[in-house]
N, C-alpha and C positions, 0 to 999 in steps of 0.2 A: 243609535243617535242619542245624544245626551237628553235625558228626561226619563222618568219612570215609564216603563212599557205600558202599564195600565195605571194611570193616576187613580187616587183613592176613590173619587166619586164614580169613575168609570168601572172600577172593580166592583163596586156595589151594584151597578147596573148589570154587569156581566153575571154576577151571581143570581140576581133576580131573573134574568132572561134565559139562563142556561141550565139551571139546576134540574129542570124537568125535561131537558132536551135529550134525545138519544145520543146516545153517544157516537355530531359530525367531526370526524378527523379531517382537518382542512387547514389550508394556509390561513394565518391570522394576521396578515399584514394590515395595519390600520388604514382606513380610507383617507383621502385628502381632507384637509381642514375645510370647514364650511366656507363657501365663497363669500367674499366681502363685497359690499356695495361698490359698484364701479368695475367689477369683474363679472359681467353678466353671463358669459357662457364658457369661460375657459375651463371650469372644473366640472360642469355637469353636461357638457356637450360632447363628451368623448366616446359616447356609446353609439352603436349603429343599429337602428331598427331594421326589421321587426324583431319583437321578442318572442321567445318560445321557452319550453321547459326541458330540463334534463334531470330526471329524478326529482329531488326536492328543491332544485334551484331554478330560478328564471335566468335565462341567458339572452345576450343580444345576438345579432346576426353573425358575429365573429366567434360565438361560443363562449364569450366572457360573462362571468356572473354579473347580473344586474339586479341588485337588491332594491326592492321598492321601499324607499325611505320617503314616506309620503305624509300628506295631511289633506284634510277635507276642506275644499273651498265651497262652502255651503251657500244656499240661497236660491238657485234656479229650481229647486224642488218645491219652493214655497215656504213662507214663514207665518202665514195667517193661522191663528189658533182655532179658527172654526166658528167663532161667535163674535157678534158685534160688528161695527162698521169696518169693512176691510180696508178702507182708506186711512184709518186711524192707527198710527204705529203702536198705540197702547194695546191693540188687539192682535199683535204679532209677537212671536216668541222673543222673550227678553226685550220687547219693544223695538226690535230690529226689523224694519219693514224692507223686504228684499225686492218686491215687485217681480218675482220669478226670474231674478238675475243673480249671478254670483255676488255675494254681499260686498259692499264697500265702494261700489262704482260711483256713488254720489259724493264720496269723501276724498278719494285719492285717485290720481291717474293710474291706469293699468301698469305702466312701467314702474311706478313707485311701489305698487303692491307687489309686483314680481321681484323687485329688488329685495324686498323684505323676505320673500320666500327663499331667495338665494342665501341670505344671511342665516336663515334658520338651518341650513345644511341639508334640505330635502332635495330630491331629484325627480319627484313625481307628485301628481295631483289627482286625488279622487274627486270627480266633479259630478255631484248629484244633480238630477233633473226630475221633473214630473212629466207624465204623459200629457196632462192638461197644458202645460207650458208649450209643448211642441206644437200644439194646434191653435194657440192663441195668436190671432192676427192683429190685435190691437197694438199700436206703438206704445212703448214704455213711457211713463211720465218723464218730462224733461228734468224735473227735480231729482229723479232717481239716478240720473247719469250726469249730474251737475259737474263732476270733476272729469268727465269724459264726454265733452260735447259732441264728439264725432259719432256718438251712438244715438243721438237724438233722432226720433222718428223711426227707429228700428223696432222690430218685434222682439219679444224675448228670445226666440230662437236665433235671430240674427245677432243679437247681443252675445249669445252663447258662441256663435261662429267666431265673432271677433275675439272673445276671451280665449277660445281654443287656439286660434291662430297665433295670438300674441304669446300665449304660454308655451306652446310647442316651439315657436321661433326662438325662445330663450333657452331651449335645450331640455325643458321638462318633458317627461312622459305624462300622458293624460289617460286616466282610466275613467270612462263614462259610467255613471251609476244611476240606474233607474230606481229612484228613491221612493217615489209615491205615484199613485194614479192621479190624484187631484193635487192641486197646489196648496196643501195644508201641511203644517209642521207635524212631522211624525213623532210619537208613535203610540197611539192609544186605540180606542174604538172609534176610528176616524174615517172609515171607508177606504183605507189604504193597507189593510191587514195582509192581503194577498195581492199577487200580480193581477188577479182578475176579480177583485172585490167590487170595484166601481167601473169596470170595463170588461170586455170579453178577452179571453186568451188570444183569440185571433187578432184583436186590435193591439194587444200588448206585443205580440210577435211582429206585426206589420210595422209598428212604430220603431222597434229595434232594427228591423231590416232596413228601413228608410234611413235611420240615423247612422247605422254602420256604413251604408253606401255613401252617405253625405260626406263622411270624413275619411273615406277609403284612401284617398290620395295623400292624406296627411299621415305619414308613417309613424309619427310620434304620438298619435292617438292609438294606444297600444292595447287597450282592453275594454271589455264589456262586462261590467258587474251587473248581473241580470236582474236582481231585485233585492231590496233592502229589508232585512229583518222580517221575514215571513212569519206570521203569527196568527193567533186565534181571532175569529170574530165572536160576536155574542153567542152564536148558536153552533159553531163548528170549528174544527181544527183543520189546518193544512196537514198533509200526511206525506209519508215517504213510501211510495210504491203500492198504493191501493188501487191504482188504475182508474180513478175517478177524476172529476174536474178540479179537485183540490189537491191533486198529487203533485207535490213540488219536485220530487225526483224526476218524474216523467216530463213535466213542463220545462224544467231547466235543461234536461237532456235533449229534448226536441228542439228548443230554441238554439241551444249551443251548436247543434249540428247544422241548423238552417243558417246561422250566422256565418259559419265556416264554409258552407257550400254555395250559398246564394248571395252573400253580401261582401265579406272581407275575410279571406283565409288567413290573413296575418294577425288577426286579433287573438289576444288571450281571452278565454272565457272564464269568468270569475263566478263561482257558485258559493253562496252562503248556505249554511244549514238552516234548519227551522229554529226560529228564535223562541217560540213559546207554544206549548200544547197544554190543554186542560184548564180546569177551573181553579183559580188561585184562592183556595179555601182549605183550611186544615181538614184533613180527613178525606179530601177528594183528590183524584189523580191530577197532578200538574208537574211540569218540569220544563227545562230549557234544553231541548235535544242537541242544539248546536250541530256539531259534525259527528256525533256518536253513531248515527245510522250508517255513515259512510263505511265503517269498518266491515260491514257485511254486504253492502250494496253501494258501490261507487259508480261514478260516471265513466263511460268509455266513449269519448268523442270520436268523430270520424277522422280527426287529426289528434292523435293521442298525446301530442306534445304541446297542447294548447290549454290544458286544464289547470286552473288555480283554485284552491279552496280558500274560503274566507270565513272569519268569525269575528264577533264583537264581544268585548268584555269591559264592564264598568263595575267599580267597587261596590256601588249601592245595590246592584242586582245580585243574583246568585244562581247556582245550578238548579234550584227549585224556588227561586224568589223573583217576582216580577220587578221589584224595585219600589213598589208602592209603600206608602207610609200612612198609618192610621186605618181608616175603614177599609177592610178587605186585605189588610196585611196578614200574611201567614207567619208561622214561627220557624220557617226554614232559614238557615244562615245565609247571609249575604257574602259575596266573595271577600269583602273587606273584614268580615268576622272570622274567616278561616285562618288557622295558623299558616305560617309561611310554608311549612312542609305539606299541609293539606291543600293549600292553594295550588302549589306546583303539581301535586298529584291530580287535582281536579282539572287543571288546565291541560295536562297531558291527556287525560281520559277524554275530555270533551272536544279537543281540537288538535293539539300539537302532535299527536301520534301519527297524523297523516304524512309526516315527513319521513317516517320510517322507510328504509330502502327495501326493495324486493317484494312489494305488495301490490295488489291490484289498485289500492287506494293511494299509492305513493304519489304525492304532488307537492308543489310549493304551497305553503300556508301564508296567507296575508291577513294580519290582524288589522282589518280595514276601519275599525273604530275602537278607540279607547281614549280616555281623557279624565280630567278632574279640574276643579275650579281653583283659581289662585286665592280665592277667599276661603277655601276649605280649612277648617280648624280642627275637625275630628281627627284625633291621633290615629285611629284605626284606618280611616280613609287615606291619610297621608302615607301611612306605612304600606297600605295596599299598593299605592302608586309606585313607591320605591321598589317593592317586591316584584311588581309586574314588569317594571323596566328591567330589573335584574334578570327575570326569566326570558324576556325578549332578547337580551344581550347574550345570555348563556346559550340559547337555542339558535342564535343568529337568524331571527325570524323577521320577515318583511312586515312593515307596519304602516299605519296611516292614522295620525292623531285627529281627533274631533274636538273643535273645529279650528280652522285657520284664522278667520277674520271675524272681528266684532266691532261694535261701536263703543267707544270709551264712555264709561259711566253706565253701561247696560249689563250684558252678560259678563261672566267672569271666567269662562272656560277657554276662550280663544287664545291663540298664540300671539296674534297681532291685533291691536285695536287702533282705530282712527277716530279723532274727534271731528266736530263739524268744520273745523278749519283745516283738516287734513294732516294734523300733527299725529305722529305715530307714537304708540307706547306698546309694551308687551313683554314677553318672556325674556327678551334679550336686552331690555332697556332698564333693568334694575328693579329691585324690590319685589321679586316674584320667587316664592319658595320653590317652584317647579324647575327653575333654571338649571340647577346642578344636574337633576335627573335627565332633563332634556339634552343637555350638552353631552353627557356621557353616553346617552342612547345613540345620537347621530354620529358620534365619533368613535363608537366601540369597535374593537377588532372584529373582522368579519372574513368569511371566505371570499377570495378575490381571484381574478385571472380566469384562465381556461377551466371549464368544467368538463370532465370526461363524459363521453356518452355512456350511459348506463343501460342495463337490461330493462326492458319494459314489460310490465304485466298488466293485463286488462281483463275485466270480466264481461260476460255477455248475459243479459237478462231478457228472457223471452216470456216472462210471467204474463204480460198483457199484450205484447205487440212484438213485431220484428225487432231484431238488433243487428241490422246490416251496417256494420261500422267500417266497411271497406269503401273508400271513395270510388275506387274503380268499379266494384260490383254494383254500386248505386247507379252508375251510368248505363248499365246493361239491363236487358229484359229480366223479368221476374223468373228466377230459375226453378221455383217450385210453387206455382200459383195455388193459393188456398192454404198453404202451410205457414207456420211461424218459422222464421229463419234467423239464425245467428251466424254472422260472418265476422271474423277477426279483422281489426284494422290492417291496412296495407302494411306488409313487411312482417306480420306476425303469423304464427301458426297455432292451431288448436292444440292444447296440451292437457286439458282437463274437462270433465263432463259430469253432470249430476245425473242420478238415477231417474229423476223426474223433474218436472217444472221447467226444463229447458235452460238451466243455468250452464254456462261454459266458462273456461279460462283460457286466455290467449297469452302468448309471450313471443319475444324474439331472443330470449336467453339462450346462449350457446350457439346461436345460428343467425346472427344478424345478416340480412341480405339473402336469406335462403330462397326467397321468391323472385329475386332479381327485380327489374323495373317493370316488366310487362309479361307476367307469367300466363301461360295457357291455362284456362280454367275448364273443368269438366264436372258434370253432375252425374252422380251414381245412384241408381235406384234398384240395383240388382247385384248379383254375385259374380258378375263377369270377370272381376279381377282377382278372385280368390284362387290363386294358382301356386301358392308357396306353402301349402299344407293347411289342414283344417285347424285353425287356432281357437275355435270355439265350437266344438262338436255338438251337433243338435240344435244350434242356434243359427238364425239368419245373419249373414255378414255383409255389410256394405263397406267395400274396401276400395281405396284409391289404387290406381295402376302403378306400375314400377316407375320410379323416379318422381312420384307425386307425394304430396302430404295433404292432410286435412286442414282446410282453412275455414270451413263452415259446415253447418248441419241444419236439418229442418225437422220439425215435429208436427204431427196433426193430433191435437189433444195432448196426450202424453206419449204417443207412439212415434218411433223413428219413422221419418218419411224419406230422407235422402242425406247424402253428404256432398259437400263441395270440395273438389280437389284442385290443387295448384301444382303446376310443374316446377320442380326445383331447379335452381340455377347451377347446381352441382350434383354429382352422383350421390345417391342415397343407398344406405345399406338395406339388405333384405333380412338381416338378423333381427328377430323380434321376440316379444313375449306378450302374454295375455294378462291384462289387468282387469280383474273382476271386482265389481262394486255393487252387485245386486243384493248383497247381504251385509254390507259394511263398507266403510271407507277403505280405499287402497291408494294411499298417497305417499310420496317420498317423505322421509323424516323431516320434521320442521314445517311441513306444509308450505313450500315455497309458493309465493303468489298470494297467500292469505286465504281466509275463509270466503269462498265464493258461492256457497249454497248451504247456508246455515240450516242445520237440522235435517239435511238430506244426505244420503249416501253419495259418495263422490269417488271417481277414479281419475288418476292423474299420472301421466308419464313423467319420467325423470327429465331434468333439464338437458341431459345429453341425448334425449330421444325426441321423436316426433310421433304424433298420432296418425296411423295409416288406415284405421277402420273402426267401425262400431258393430258390436254384436247385440242381438236382441231376439226375443221369441214371442210369438203370439199364442203360446200354449195357455191353457186355462189359468186364469187369475194373474197372468203375467202382463198382458196388455201392450206388449211391444215397446216397453220403455228401454232406454239404454242400459245394458247389463255389463258390457265389457268393452275395453279399448284394446286395439292392437298397437303396441308401442314398439317402435324400431329405433335402432341406434342411428344417430346423425352421421 
């Protein structure tokens, strides 16, 4: 969100409070020209929901590429700065008092606002909200909906209902974004640093489940952006896979699965990385992780074609810079201070790499916030914006500008402003240096049309809990009570395994549809199926039967406990080989699927093979950990 992550005064407080704390080759046909006012749906209403993913692309129900060309209609997340009289607009960000509603409803009718969105050339809206807003039963002030009197007497959530209904009726896709816990403007030390800073994780999940069910029948509500800019509190960081209450990887994984299984299976699940870790002071650890941890630990949802990764970039921040100025500012470079070459390399490392094909982390990338002010005069900042737009175009990346709406004479970052009389001004109305960059961004050549179904790779993480990512298996009884279990998403097979810690790799590469639609599943805890030769002499072998392949495994501590086998829909070969990984890696050249167990020995079958069994030994000092895989030809 536009504003330094840790304003200077708050950086000082952070330092005082925490120093002693523990620690694409594609079609490039240009898209249609932006719709003009008076053509409300002809150009953006041609897509058919729901949306899903194929490799790095989002597609509609017909398999056609749907690029999120979006902007943020802010306000429902709150605009109060956190001090002073909340009824005084002067105490709200940029003096723009939103009253927990999408901004501008006091100044222009919703149809007029949406007509401006159409002129901008966008097809989708990121719609921030706060958890506090969802529970506020007070009617909104009449003055705050003066241009939309039909909204008088409604609660903020009912206003959101009306905005969502009108926006989707005009053909726009809507992605809901849980921006804050409380209705305060983000993002400093404000009680909104984590999804559970000012509320429990259970409340956060329950609010999301309720909201997803609320809009389930509106198929143009296409996505759930789980939480905005997860960052440090005064005393502690959010983390990626520590298994504690601040574990953002685990929290987002768990909620994503709940949304898809309990609330709305049609939603895209949007996961941002961690926005900030560490103490922003020279000589102390601090950085902006963004999506870098995803390279070795990605998400595997119960529906693996629903994941979208997200990142935010602003020129005044940096890979190790919060964006603060003055007290608390470090000497790390800001993004706008990097050369064009270094900027592009940094963007690739921090986020854009996730679109690489054939990896467990492969997913669409949505830059769901970026922006700059029309009053910006710093040559470095202006150059950054042009370079960033260049990179978005070159990478054909989905995007969402921050923000859409403002009040004339107040903030300067918005694309469209309205004055008190409802007169519009903005990026398309002359006199704005950003106009050329914006127009070339929304009209840039892009991949269009049908997107081919690609191979899927997913990893399983049993570090702290089960990873049963098969929707079908989730509906059945626990197949190995007391053990930690990993099961591939439906339609995939196990192809790789780590020597310890329970990491696994799944894929459908080379054998889509291998399991059919309703495979017979069986659990193996013994050697009853070892009938085609001793492929790991002296070792215990848990092996699937003829015509079956491994789709899951279980461990107790580090030791193998069992394997889950699925009956194949077609005949399987009995020709096989033993892949040993007890003393080093044994993986195909190039490591297809990516690094799924960093720092641990791994074994992996080739993409023209399937895993049919695991070998291990309880001999002295061995501990029963996985030592070998039986790999057989498809």
